[in-house]
N, C-alpha and C positions, 0 to 999 in steps of 0.2 A: 269494687270488691273483688271482680273477677281477676284483676291483673295482681293484685297482693295475693290473692290465693296461689296464683301460679308462680308467684316469686317464691311466696313461703314454700311450696312443694318443692320446687327446684333445691332451694337451700337445705331443706329436711332430708331430701332423698340424697341428695351430694353427701351431708354430714353423716347421716344415719343410714336409711334406706327407703325404698319406696313404701314397702309396708307401714312403717312407721308415719310416713309422710300421708299417704291414703288415710289412714286411720285418722290422723289429727287434724288434717285440713278439711277432707270431705266426707268424715263419718262412714267411710265404706268399710265393710264387713271383710275383715281378712283374718284367716285363721291363724294356726300356730305354723312353724317351720315353713314359711313363705320364701321362695326366692324370686322377687318380683325386683326387673331393675332394665332401666332403661325403656321402658315400655311407653306406648301412646295409649293413654287412657281417655282422650277426646275431652269433649266439654261437659261431660255428666258422669264423671268417674265414680258418683254416688249411686249410681244405677246397676254397678258392677258389685257381685260379691264373689269371694275367694274361700274355699274350706281349708283345710290343713294339708302342708305338704304339696304346696302346688308352687312348680318353677315356670317362670314365663320370662323370657328376655328378647329386647327388640320385637315385641309383640304389637300389635293395634288393637285396640279393643273398641270397637265403634258402636254406640248406643243410640243414634240416631240416623236417618234415613234423609240423607239430602234430596233424594227424587223428588219431593213434595216442592222443592221450586218451580215443577213444570205446572202448579196450580197455584201459585203465589199471586200471580197477577189477579185471579178472582178473592184469593183470599190471604192477604199478605201476612195475617199471624200464624198460619198454617205450618204444624210441625208433626213430626212423627217419632216416637220414643219407644223403645225395648228395652226391659233390662237383659244383663248377662248375668248367667248363675255357673261359676264354675266348683265343683264338688272338690272332693279331698283326692290326695294322690294322683296328681296331674303331673304330666309334662307337656308343656307348649313349644315346639321348636321354634327356632330363629326364624324372625320375619314373617310368621303367620298372621291373618286376619282374622279376629273372631267379630262375626255381622251381630247386627242386632237382634234379639229373641233366642240367642243362643243357649242352651243348657247342657254342659259337659258332667255326663256322670261321673263317680268314681272310678279309679283305676282305669285310667286313659292317657294314651301317648298319641298326642298330634305331633305328625311329622314336620319338618321345616318347610314354609313357604305353603303352607295349607290354608286354604281359605273356608271357615269354618261356619256354619249356620244351621240352627234347627236343633233338634234332640240328638246329641251323642250319647250311645249306649256304654253301660260299663264295662270294663276288661277287656277292651278291645285297642288296638292301633289304627289311627285313622290318618290319611295322607291324601293329598291331591287337591284339584280345583276343578269342582268343589271337592273337599274334603269327603273320603267313602272309606267303609272300614277295610283294612287289606289282611289283618290278622288278628288272632288273640294275641292278650299281653304274654300268655304262657308259650305261644309260637315265638314270638319275637325273641324271648328269653332263649328258649331251648334253639334257634337256630343262631344267635349271637354270642353263646356262650364259650364257644373255643376262643371268641376273641376280647373276653373279659380280662382285665389285669388289674390288680390291687397296687395303684399308684395313685390313687386320690390324695393321699395325704404327704406325698413325696413332695418336695422342695425340686424347682425346676432342674438343677443340674442332675440329681438322682434320677428325676424322671427321665432326662435326655437320655442319660445312660443306660437306664434300663432299656428302653425304646429302641436304642441304636443295638443292644447286645441281642434283641427279641425279634428282629425284624421279620424272620421267618413265620412268626407268629400272628403277624399283623394282617 
């Protein structure tokens, strides 16, 4: 069954998206307007929950601790699992790792490549290994506002022309 689930997940994520596949194959709680793509959800994706407006691309979500290997000689059936809870309005940067037992509160930015564990408080930007708070989301907005451009809905050609004309503002 596990191989069939993985195959169906792959097909559904390719044809539709990860959110649909997680809901249908693993009964994972996924809120509205989530952008989940090319992530590693591990062997227990049903232990992960996502609120609304969550963006995670190329992120590892790990719900088990393989370190119990050290005690498998004494107890061959030993496993350790912890769920992951991702609330709403979250951006998780590329190649981040979310470890077992993590709870990310709402309105949080996780910087690319961060290793995240434990309780992540709301309205903050976290980054690093291990991830630590670096500023509030308001501070992040304020210090980057001068670099914002309204190009999201432009096609490639128009965006390229715009960026080439506005290099001094980058």
